[in-house]
Phi, psi and omega in degrees: 000147179298144176284350178247063185258009177246140182292156170297169179275167182305325180294327177294317178295327176295315183295319187269329185232296199293322182251352179291143183230165172272122188254138174258340182234144183231147175297152177282076181217124185290154168256114186291150178301324178299327178288326176293320177297315177299322177301309180297318185291341166278310184302326188298338186278350178293145186289143171224163179299127180055024183053034189291332174045060186283348186293138171233127185247146165235122174267106186275112180232320187287158177300322181293318176293321180294325176297327179285326186281321190308313183288346179272352182277145170299148186308320183288347179259354189290305186301309185294328180285321179295329182272349180287142180299324180214141170238120178270125170270118178262105180249172175224139182269124181284353174251032179307329186294341180292339177270354185296331176300326176279315188280333183224064194282349186280357172205165183279068181293334179303322180295345175289338189237330181303133181087354178283159177284162177299323180299328178279326185281327193293324181303315181293312182297315183291315184296320185279335172285331173294317175301314183292329176296322178291320176299326179299317178296316179295318183293320181299314178298321179299329180273001180090009174272156173247157192231149173224079180287149181198161160256225175075050174203168179271104185301318184295320180291319180296320179296322176296321183287321191244338184238019181303141179078008176237175172257021180275138176238142179284144176250294178207175179236155178221116172286139183232145178167203178248109196288148172273138187275046176253083192233150168296159171305147184296135177287150183286167173233160181291146174285160181312307187291346174275336187235351183216160173210156178251118185264000000 
């Protein structure tokens, strides 16, 4: 039996899910590099297919990096992103399989992917980087950070600005910081019977 067979307490559920919100504005409070390292060190333990861990992250903090990010954003996302203490670019490495001898050493998992076309590789890379991006949000909330995940940018231009010379492609971005409580009323969610069934 798992040693973690008891649920977390209600306060943890509130912090991570029930009362957590998507933030567009953040307090003028820095996010320390040590917190970003701790964030990654939590996120990395979430499961991925064959432990492939395709996500590659850029934590945009400096004025120079923000200057590179700003022009690739849709107009409606620019101001809030420039004001956020950190923006995490969640990308995925199309050559993720090169790390599999280390990440999945008990079998030759690299051979499952090496030599495949980008069209064949992308579903696995994109799906698992999306999972890891969700783990990043959960880990951030667990550490007391607030998040503003979004699309709304030019992927090709972002890739050119931050991933040139690599096989990494951008998935989505997440603004990170300590949220300001100036929010719209919370939007509803679908009830169980509208979105799920037990077969």
